[in-house]
N, C-alpha and C positions, 0 to 999 in steps of 0.2 A: 417296552422303551425302560424296564429298570437296567438291562445292559448298558442302552445306550448312557441314562445316567453314572452306572459306577464307570463308565468309560471316559467320557467327560470330567470326570472327578478324576480321576491316575495321568490323561493327558495334560488336564491343568498343574497339575502336581509338577510331571515335566516341564512344565512353559514358568511356573515361578522358579523355579530352579534355577531355570536359563536366564530369566531376570536377575533373579539374583548372584547371580554370577559376573552379571557384568556390573552390577550396582559394587560388589567387591571389589571387581579390578577396579573401578573408576579410581579412589582414593591412590589405589598402590601407583597409578602410572602415573598421576600428578605430583606425586610426593618422590618417587625414584628417578621418572623423565625430567629433561629439559623444556620447556615452552617449547621450543623449536626442535623436539624431538618429537614431543604430544604432539605437535603439530601438523608434521609431514606423517607421522600415522596415523590423523584424524583423514588427513587427505587421503592418502593409500587406501587405506579401509576403503572411506566414502565412493573410491573408485575400482573397486574390489564389487562394492554392489553393485554397477553395472554391469560391470565386463561378466559379472555371471547370467546375467538378464539373456547377453548375448554367447555365453556358451555352453547354455544345455536350453536353450529356445523354448523353457518350460517345457519340454518333452514330459515329463511325468505326469504333468495334468492329463496326456491325451492317451498316455496307458490306462492312469487311475479312470479315465470315463471306460476303456472298453474290459478295466478287472471283469467286472461280473457278466460280461457279456459269450453266453453260453455257445454263439457259433465263434469266439474266435478260439484260437488254439492261445490258451495262456502260455503257456509254457515259450512259444516261437513270437508275444505279445513282449512279452517283461525283455527278452533277450536281447531283440530288437532294439527295445527301446534303451537298457545298458548299452550297447555297442554304438546305437548313435549319439548317445551321450558323450560317451566315450572320445568319439571321433574329433565332436564338434569343440567340445574343452579341450584335446589338445591340441585341435587346427588353431583354434583362437588365440591358446596358450602358443605355440610358436611365433605365431603374426607378432603376435604383441612384445616377445621377445625379440626378435629381429629389430623392432624399433623403438626397443625400450628406452633411447637416448631421447628420441622424440618426446613422447609421454611424458618421461622422466623433467627432461629439463624446459619442454615448451608449455604443456596441459598442466601438469600438476606442481611444476615449480618445488621440487624435492630433491633436489641435488646434491650428490654427497649420501645417498639413501637407497643406489642400486643394487645394492643384495636385497635388502628390505622389500624392494620393489617383485625382482625376482622369486624370490620366496613365497611370495602372497599370491605370483601367475601359478606355482606351483601347487597353491591351494584350489587352483577352478576347478581341475579333472577333480581331485579331491572331493571336495566339497560337494562338486555336484552327485558326483556319487554314493556319498554318504547319504542326503539329501535323499537321494532317487531309492536309496535300500531300506531308509527308514518310513519314504511313504508306502514301501510296498509291506514293511510290518504291521503298519498301520490298517491296513487296506485285510491282513490276514486277521484284524480285528486282537492283536496280542497286544492287550496294552499297556500291560505291565515291563513284557520283555521290551519294549518302545523307551519306555521312564526308563529302565534300568541300562539301555546301551546309551539314552541322550544322557543320562548323568554318569555312568562313565566315559564317552569323550566331555562334557563338560571337567571333570576331576583331572584326566589327564592334559585336556587344555591347561587351566588354571594352575598347578602345578607343573610343568614345563616352562611355561610362561614366568613364571616368580626363578625358579631354576634359571631359567636363560639372563635373565633380564638382572637380577638381583645379586645370585652370587657369581657369574658366569660375565657378569657384566658387556652384553651383548649389544646392548641398545634396543631400538624399535626392531631389529630384525629378531628378536627372542622372540617377540610375542608374535609373530607371524609362524617362528618355530614350533611354539604351540599351539595353534591355531592350525594347520599343518599335521600335527603328529598326532593329537585329538581328534582328529578328519581319519586317517590309517588307522586306528585305533576304534572308532566306531565303522567304518567299511569292513572291517573284517569279521567284526560283531557280526551286523545289519545280515552280509553278506552270508552270511553260517546258518544265519537262519534263515538265508531266503535261495540257499542251495541249488532243492529243486527246480529250480525258476529258470536258472539261467546256464543254459548249453550256448554248443556254438552251431548258432541260425541264425537267420538275419532275412524279412523280410521285404522286400521292398514297398509292397501293398501295403504292408502295416503301419511304415514307416509314414509314409503319403497321407493313408488316414488319421492316424498320429500329428500331425504338422499342422494338415487343416484344421482340427480343431486347438492346437498351443498355440501357434504363429498370430492369431486375431488375438491371440491374449495379452500378446508381449505389449502393445500399449497403453492398456488398462494398466499394466504395471508399472510402466515408463510413469501413466497419469497418476495414479496413486501415488510415486515416490515424490514425483515435481509438487504436487498440491500437500506433500508434509514440507517441502525444503523451501522452496520458495517464497516464503511467506518471512521466511526470517532471514533470509538474502534480502527482499527487500525490504523487511525495518533497519537494515545495518544500513543501506543504502541511501533512503530517502528520514529518518531516524536518529540513528544513533546504537553504537555498537552495545553501551548498557541496555536498550529497551531490551533490543533483540536478545541477550542472558537474561531479562526475567520473563520473558514472550519463552524460552529455551525453558524456564523452571518449570512454569506449566503446564507444558508437554509434556515433558517426563515425567510431572505426575502423572497426568493425562494416562500415561501408556499401561496403567491397570489397565485400562479398556482392551486396551492390544490382548493385554493375559487371557481374557476371557474370549476374544475373538479367534486367537491364535489356537487356544483348547478346544472352544468350538469347533476350530476349523477342519480341525484333526478330526474329527468324527465324524462332521455332518457329512461331506459327498462320499466316504464310503457307506454311511448310510442312504443318502438320496439316489446312489445308483445300483444298491443291491435292492432298492426295495421301489423305485419309484413306478414298477408295474402291479405292486400291491393293491388289492382294491381300497383297505384302510389308507391308505399313503397320503391324500389327500387331508382326510380327517384327521391323522397325525402330524402330517405337517400345520396345520393353521393353531392346533393344541400347543406343539410346538412353539410357535409366534408369538401366541398372547400369555405366553411361560415368556419366553426373553424380554416380550415390552416388559411386563410386571418388575423382572429383575432389575432389569435396565432404569426402570422409572426409581426403585428404590435405591440402587446405586448412584445414580445422578443427580439425587432430591438433599442426600446426605455428604455427596460431593460436594453440591454447589455451595449449600450451606454452611456447611466448615472447610472452606477452601482456605480462607486468611491464616484457620489453623495449623490445617497440612500444610500448608508453605511456609506457616512457622517451626514446624517439628523437623521439614525432611532438607530446611535452607537455616537461612536465616531471616530476621527481620526488615533485611534492607532488600528483602524480595515481596515483599508483603502486597505489593501492587501486581503480582503474579497471582494473585487469587481471581480477582475480576477474570481474569483471560479465560481462567480453570473453571469457573461458574460457565464459560459459554461453552467452550471444550466438551462440556459434555454432552451438547446438542449433534456436532458432528462423531465424536467420535458412539457415541451410542447409534446413530444411525449408521454408522459401517458396520455394525455388527449385524445391524439386521439386515442389511444388502448380502449379505450369506443368504436370505430366504430371496430375497428377491431374483437372486443371478439361476436361479434352481432352470429355469424354461432355460434358458439358452445354452445353460450348462449338459442339461437332458437331449436338449434338440440337436448340440454340436453346432450352435449357431453362434459362437462365440466372440462374434465380431461385434454383437452386438452390446456387451460387455464392456469391450474398448468404445464402443459409439458414445456410452454413457459416462464414462470416464473419462472421456479427452473432452466432451460438451462441459460437463462438468468443472474439470481444471482450467480449461480458456475462461471460461465465465469466474472462477477465479482469480485466473489474474490479471484479469479485464478489472475487475471490481477492485481490487488490492492496486492494479496503477490510480485509477483516478480516485480513491476514499481515503488510501492510507495517507497522501500527504495533508490533506484535511481534517481528517479527524484521528490518526495518530493510531496505535498497536489496536486501539479494539476493533479497528475494522479486519482484525486478522482473523480473528476466529470465528468473527460473523460471515465474514467472505467466504471461507473451509465449511460454516454450518449449509452457507445457501448453496457452495457447487456438491456439499453432499446431496441434500436433500432433491436439489437437479437430477442428480446422477442414478440415485435411488429410485426416483419416480420413472426414469426415463426406462430402465433396467425392470419394473416391477409393471411398465406396459406391455414392456416384449413378453415377460414373463406368461400373462393375460395371453397374448395374441399368440405365442406358441401351443402354450398348453391350459390354455382356460385357468389358469391359477391367478386370483385377486385378491392379493391380501390386503384385507381391512385401511382405509387409511386414517379411520378414526385410531389407530392405535399410535400411530406418528404422530397425528396434534394432538394427543393428551401426552405425548412424551413431552412432545415440543412445549407446552403449556405448563407442564408440570414445572421443566425448568426453569422456563424465561418465569414464572411464577416466583422463583427461586432466589434468580435474580435482583425484582422488585422490591422479594422480603428482605433482601439482605443489603440493600442498601435504602430501605425506608427510617433507617434510623432506629429499628426496636430495641428493644433492652436485649443481652443476650440471656438473660433466663429466660423471657418470653420466645422467643427462635426455640432455643432448647429444649422448653418444656414445648410447642410444636413438634419439632420433629421428632419428641419420644413419640408423640399423640402416634403419628403419620407412621412410625416403624410400629409400633400396637398394631393398629387396624390394617395395615400391610398385612402382617403376619399371621392375624385372625382371618383374613381374607385370603392368605395362601389356605393358611390350617383347610379350613372352610371349603375352598374350593379345590383341593387336592390332594388334603387327607396327610397326615406326617409319611406316611410309608413313601414316598415321593414327589417330586413338582415337579417330572415325565410323566406320572401317571395319570390313570385318568381322572376327570373332576366329578366331585360327590354332588354340588349343588348347583343348582340356575344362577346364583349371584353370579358366576363368573362371565357367563352370556348375558346379563344385563349389563355389567361394568365394561364389559366389551364388546 
């Protein structure tokens, strides 16, 4: 497990670097581009997120599932995935290019930014292949090479974006030039690392097997996207744009959980697919689940009690109300990370439709709750509805995992996590003095560090537990 921990740290660094790059470019965009240009760029970028889903059909997930299967020719599998992604992405690019006027004028309402839209279309095959080869590098367990490639791509993207937009005055098209050429450099780098796996070969049987795994995941991906976006849209419709902005600040700060989820996800599935047949697999997974719960409790409690200070530090006092939403958002964000564990049953048995069932059910409940409660209780209902949605999705997919592979994650871990966050929310608004709150938080952190030390030892969180105290708490 020490190897897993080291890879998690390296992939975590790569994820943090990507987030830093996004934060670095945000003030640059708002200062150099006009409000109209920035709005058009945001619309085109948002459309790219949805189009990407259909241009690669999540084929890389199906290839990843069979990567460690000994009965499958790995070279033929990866080559089949490569040519399939290339075909579908170019096909989608062609269709959208032919009908570009419709999308630009009638859907996105970004007339005058045709060139930016076209360059964005070029990033469809480039981005899909970049992601594909990067994922293969993860499965080869080359964490350092992965981080180098990701860093190189980001540096090229940032440098070219600044050059095109600031010096050549290209407008938002320069942003997509930066993305495109950064991905091209990344493709060459990662393709070179995986060159032994790509040959001129294709298997219809393999692509059929891959699509059977990947296609059912598309509704789940779309549902997750809708879950994250629909709240802001409805706030703007039922409440006000100002409140939507305040809530978006809370979401942006809560994205720290996405860094943890991305870093964990980068090493989790390769670990699962490689070791699920090992005799110690279940014991190891439970141990990691306990550890993840402990870490999420620590992070969530600190963010909840310090939410107001984090908002003021990262924005202005005008957005102080975002601290309330941030406290509650720690629940759905934490549950999203634990869902990485609960999905292993459908992933292992290839029944990924269950993940979509759970995600879509949660998303529908989220939207219904928002439509009913948002006009009555205001913005506070948005993070609460999202939390209920994620808990339902987690519970459903956990049931499917238990049914498929008889692996049941103890519900008391999630109950303790939610109880801890709700308690912090109550404490935060109970009118206690700051000194008392800070003292309690300090004592909590000291006790949790002592617990971690006694349970795992200083050699690492993912190593064996030394004391029975862990079993008593969880």
